[in-house]
C-alpha positions as CSV (number, residue, x, y, z in Angstrom):
1,M,-28.3,-7.8,23.9
2,V,-25.6,-10.2,25.0
3,K,-25.7,-11.9,21.6
4,N,-25.4,-8.6,19.8
5,S,-22.5,-7.5,21.9
6,Q,-20.7,-10.8,21.3
7,M,-21.2,-10.4,17.5
8,R,-20.1,-6.8,17.7
9,G,-16.9,-7.8,19.5
10,K,-16.2,-10.6,17.1
11,Y,-16.2,-8.4,14.0
12,K,-15.0,-5.1,15.4
13,Y,-11.3,-5.2,14.4
14,D,-10.8,-8.4,12.5
15,T,-8.1,-7.6,10.0
16,S,-8.0,-11.0,8.3
17,G,-11.3,-10.6,6.5
18,L,-14.8,-9.8,7.8
19,L,-16.7,-12.5,5.9
20,N,-17.1,-16.0,7.2
21,F,-15.8,-18.2,4.4
22,A,-16.1,-22.0,4.6
23,Q,-13.5,-23.4,6.9
24,G,-10.4,-24.6,5.1
25,S,-11.5,-23.1,1.7
26,Y,-9.1,-21.1,-0.4
27,L,-10.8,-17.9,0.5
28,E,-10.7,-18.7,4.2
29,R,-7.1,-19.9,4.2
30,T,-5.7,-17.0,2.2
31,S,-7.3,-14.4,4.4
32,R,-5.2,-15.5,7.4
33,P,-2.3,-13.3,8.5
34,I,0.1,-16.3,8.1
35,Y,-0.7,-16.3,4.4
36,A,-0.1,-12.6,4.2
37,I,3.4,-13.2,5.6
38,A,4.2,-16.0,3.2
39,F,2.8,-14.1,0.2
40,L,4.3,-10.7,0.9
41,L,7.7,-11.8,2.2
42,P,9.2,-12.1,-1.4
43,F,7.9,-8.6,-2.1
44,I,9.4,-7.2,1.1
45,V,12.8,-8.8,0.3
46,F,12.7,-7.5,-3.2
47,H,11.8,-4.0,-2.0
48,E,14.7,-3.9,0.5
49,V,17.3,-5.3,-1.9
50,G,16.0,-3.1,-4.7
51,T,16.1,0.0,-2.6
52,I,19.7,-0.6,-1.8
53,L,20.5,-1.1,-5.5
54,I,18.6,2.0,-6.8
55,N,20.0,4.2,-4.0
56,T,23.6,3.2,-4.6
57,D,23.6,2.7,-8.4
58,V,20.9,4.8,-9.9
59,L,20.2,7.6,-7.5
60,N,23.6,8.7,-6.3
61,Q,22.2,11.9,-4.6
62,T,19.2,11.5,-2.3
63,P,17.9,8.1,-1.0
64,V,14.4,7.2,-2.3
65,R,11.9,5.8,0.0
66,V,8.1,5.4,0.1
67,V,6.6,8.1,2.5
68,A,4.7,5.5,4.5
69,F,8.0,3.5,5.0
70,V,9.7,6.6,6.4
71,W,6.8,7.3,8.8
72,L,7.2,3.8,10.2
73,Q,10.9,4.2,10.3
74,D,10.8,7.5,12.1
75,F,8.3,6.1,14.6
76,L,10.6,3.1,15.4
77,E,13.5,5.5,15.8
78,Y,11.4,7.7,18.1
79,I,10.6,4.8,20.4
80,G,14.3,4.0,20.8
81,L,15.6,1.9,17.9
82,G,19.0,3.0,16.6
83,S,19.2,4.5,13.1
84,K,20.9,1.4,11.6
85,L,18.3,-1.0,13.0
86,A,15.4,1.4,12.2
87,W,16.5,1.3,8.5
88,A,15.5,-2.4,8.3
89,A,12.9,-2.4,11.1
90,P,9.8,-1.5,9.1
91,A,10.1,-4.7,7.1
92,L,10.5,-6.7,10.3
93,A,7.6,-4.7,11.8
94,V,5.3,-5.9,9.0
95,V,6.1,-9.5,9.8
96,V,5.8,-9.0,13.6
97,I,2.4,-7.3,13.3
98,L,1.1,-10.1,11.1
99,V,2.4,-12.8,13.4
100,A,0.7,-11.0,16.3
101,L,-2.6,-10.8,14.3
102,Q,-2.3,-14.5,13.5
103,M,-1.9,-15.4,17.2
104,V,-4.8,-13.2,18.2
105,S,-7.0,-14.5,15.4
106,R,-6.5,-18.1,16.7
107,K,-6.7,-19.3,13.1
108,R,-4.8,-22.3,11.9
109,W,-1.1,-21.8,11.1
110,R,-1.0,-24.4,8.4
111,F,0.2,-23.1,5.1
112,W,-0.2,-24.5,1.5
113,P,2.5,-23.3,-0.8
114,G,0.3,-24.1,-3.8
115,D,-2.0,-21.2,-2.8
116,I,0.6,-18.5,-3.6
117,W,0.2,-18.5,-7.4
118,P,-3.7,-18.3,-7.2
119,M,-3.2,-15.4,-4.7
120,A,-1.0,-13.6,-7.2
121,V,-3.5,-14.1,-10.0
122,E,-6.3,-12.9,-7.7
123,C,-4.3,-9.7,-6.9
124,V,-3.7,-9.0,-10.6
125,L,-7.4,-9.5,-11.4
126,L,-8.4,-7.2,-8.5
127,A,-6.0,-4.6,-9.8
128,V,-7.6,-4.5,-13.2
129,P,-10.7,-2.5,-12.3
130,L,-8.4,0.3,-10.9
131,I,-6.4,0.2,-14.1
132,V,-9.5,0.5,-16.2
133,L,-10.9,3.3,-14.1
134,S,-7.6,5.2,-14.3
135,V,-7.4,4.9,-18.1
136,F,-11.0,5.9,-18.4
137,L,-10.5,9.0,-16.2
138,S,-7.3,9.8,-18.1
139,S,-8.9,9.6,-21.5
140,S,-12.0,11.6,-20.4
141,T,-9.9,14.5,-19.2
142,S,-7.2,14.6,-21.9
143,P,-7.0,13.6,-25.5
144,Q,-3.7,11.8,-24.8
145,F,-2.9,8.9,-22.5
146,D,-1.9,10.6,-19.2
147,N,0.4,8.2,-17.4
148,R,0.1,10.3,-14.2
149,M,-3.5,9.0,-13.9
150,V,-2.5,5.4,-14.6
151,H,0.2,5.4,-12.0
152,M,-1.0,6.1,-8.5
153,R,2.4,7.4,-7.7
154,A,4.4,5.9,-4.9
155,E,5.7,9.2,-3.5
156,T,9.4,9.1,-2.5
157,A,10.2,9.7,1.1
158,V,12.6,12.5,1.9
159,S,12.3,16.1,0.9
160,C,13.4,16.6,-2.8
161,S,13.3,12.8,-3.4
162,A,10.4,13.4,-5.8
163,V,12.7,15.7,-7.7
164,A,15.3,13.0,-7.7
165,S,12.9,10.5,-9.1
166,N,11.8,12.9,-11.8
167,S,15.4,13.7,-12.7
168,L,16.0,10.0,-13.0
169,S,13.2,9.7,-15.6
170,A,14.8,12.6,-17.5
171,D,18.2,10.9,-17.4
172,A,16.5,7.7,-18.7
173,E,15.2,9.6,-21.7
174,S,18.6,11.2,-22.5
175,D,21.1,8.5,-21.7
176,G,19.4,5.6,-23.4
177,G,18.2,2.1,-22.6
178,E,20.5,1.2,-19.7
179,V,19.4,4.1,-17.5
180,K,15.8,3.7,-18.7
181,G,15.9,0.1,-17.5
182,K,17.2,1.3,-14.1
183,S,14.5,3.9,-13.9
184,L,11.9,1.1,-14.6
185,L,13.4,-1.0,-11.8
186,A,13.3,2.0,-9.4
187,N,9.7,2.6,-10.1
188,I,8.8,-1.0,-9.6
189,V,10.7,-1.1,-6.3
190,I,8.9,2.1,-5.1
191,G,5.5,0.8,-6.3
192,I,6.0,-2.5,-4.3
193,G,7.0,-0.6,-1.2
194,A,3.9,1.6,-1.6
195,G,1.7,-1.5,-1.9
196,I,3.0,-2.9,1.4
197,Y,3.6,0.1,3.6
198,E,0.8,2.3,2.4
199,E,-1.7,-0.5,3.0
200,L,-0.1,-1.1,6.4
201,I,-0.5,2.5,7.4
202,F,-3.7,3.5,5.7
203,R,-5.7,0.3,5.9
204,L,-4.5,-2.0,8.7
205,I,-3.4,0.6,11.2
206,L,-5.4,3.7,10.3
207,I,-8.8,2.1,9.8
208,C,-8.5,0.1,13.0
209,A,-7.5,3.3,14.9
210,L,-10.4,5.2,13.3
211,M,-12.8,2.4,14.3
212,I,-11.7,2.7,17.9
213,L,-12.1,6.5,17.7
214,F,-15.6,6.6,16.1
215,Q,-17.1,3.4,17.6
216,D,-15.6,3.2,21.1
217,V,-14.8,6.8,21.9
218,L,-17.4,8.8,20.0
219,G,-20.1,6.1,20.2
220,F,-20.9,5.8,16.5
221,G,-22.9,2.7,15.4
222,H,-20.8,-0.1,14.0
223,R,-21.9,0.4,10.3
224,S,-21.5,4.2,10.6
225,A,-18.1,3.8,12.1
226,I,-17.0,1.6,9.2
227,I,-18.3,4.0,6.6
228,V,-16.7,7.1,8.2
229,S,-13.4,5.3,8.9
230,V,-13.1,4.1,5.3
231,L,-13.9,7.5,3.8
232,V,-11.5,9.3,6.2
233,S,-8.7,6.9,5.5
234,A,-9.3,7.0,1.8
235,G,-9.2,10.8,1.8
236,L,-6.0,10.9,3.8
237,F,-4.5,8.3,1.5
238,S,-5.3,10.4,-1.5
239,A,-4.1,13.7,0.1
240,H,-0.7,12.3,1.1
241,H,0.2,11.9,-2.6
242,H,0.0,15.7,-2.9
243,I,1.2,16.9,0.5
244,I,3.7,14.8,2.4
245,F,4.9,15.1,6.0
246,V,8.5,14.0,6.4
247,N,11.2,15.1,8.8
248,G,8.8,17.2,10.7
249,Q,7.9,19.3,7.7
250,L,5.0,19.6,5.3
251,S,5.9,19.8,1.7
252,A,4.1,19.6,-1.7
253,S,4.7,16.4,-3.5
254,S,2.8,16.7,-6.8
255,A,0.5,19.4,-8.1
256,F,-3.0,19.1,-6.9
257,N,-5.5,17.8,-9.5
258,W,-9.1,17.1,-8.6
259,V,-9.4,14.2,-11.0
260,E,-6.3,12.5,-9.6
261,F,-7.5,13.2,-6.0
262,V,-10.9,11.7,-6.7
263,F,-9.4,8.7,-8.4
264,R,-7.0,8.0,-5.5
265,T,-9.9,8.4,-3.0
266,I,-11.9,5.9,-4.9
267,A,-8.8,3.6,-4.9
268,G,-8.6,4.0,-1.2
269,V,-12.2,3.0,-0.7
270,Y,-11.6,0.0,-3.1
271,F,-8.6,-1.1,-1.2
272,A,-10.5,-0.8,2.1
273,V,-13.3,-3.1,0.7
274,V,-10.7,-5.6,-0.4
275,F,-9.1,-5.4,3.0
276,A,-12.4,-6.0,4.8
277,I,-13.2,-9.0,2.7
278,R,-9.8,-10.6,1.9
279,G,-7.4,-9.4,4.6
280,F,-4.1,-7.6,4.5
281,G,-2.1,-9.9,2.2
282,I,-4.4,-9.8,-0.8
283,T,-4.9,-6.0,-0.3
284,A,-1.2,-5.2,-0.2
285,G,-0.6,-7.6,-3.1
286,T,-3.4,-5.9,-5.2
287,H,-1.9,-2.5,-4.5
288,A,1.6,-3.7,-5.4
289,F,0.5,-5.4,-8.6
290,Y,-1.5,-2.3,-9.6
291,D,1.7,-0.2,-9.3
292,I,3.7,-2.8,-11.2
293,I,1.2,-2.8,-14.1
294,A,1.0,1.0,-14.0
295,V,4.8,1.2,-14.3
296,F,4.8,-1.0,-17.4
297,L,1.9,1.0,-18.9
298,N,3.8,4.2,-18.3
299,S,6.8,2.8,-20.0
300,I,4.8,1.7,-23.0
301,F,2.7,4.9,-23.2
302,P,5.0,7.6,-22.0
303,Q,3.5,11.0,-21.3
């Protein structure tokens, strides 16, 4: 009984990978939170700088933000951070959370820069099954290539921002290559933000919170708690692409489609599995690279 409780405690909420890889191996090293920081930091910086550029240069009307980013921003403002600091605080919060997880995990802090490129390749390879699935579902439901299925859209944050994003795409078609290039950059920036902040909310935070609820509060078995937590988080992840809650209001984001909803739910389960095995860094990177690939496919095969 003591042994079982010790094992249960060891694996309850480990967010740097549930499998015991060989100590010091590539898989063990890159599942550490310190590697997630080093790997995702360039993405975070690119997202912050890119957001400033697209909001001041391309979208001169309403600022565009990933919904999950705004949720985190609003929460930080609610607990007392000023609006100016809260604007950049979500990026800092990602780093702070990962540093805290690294400290709690008691894993080695040593970092090998040479692991970054293999991590990027791994993320691209892990994104391929979702791309294949989305193309398959698209081709099976429509005779034409439906880019809405290929791109698991990173919904914009404020009310009407989805309209602003769509109008940007329309401008890109009518005003030529320059605006089209800016539209491509905007979609890449939004996709990277979705990869980081949606994985932070729906995998790292939500799954851990659901595990506490189902396992510790409601008394579910460990395996049952994992399954239910993954399915609930995946369903909510999919639903938030259709109905968003921002500024205290619910609003429709994109028209509901059962095929898209099922695809995103499957994607949520897939990301949860990657998160459980490889940790937050690889999961967020896989989501970000999926969005990047999807953006380029959408530009090559416009709807």
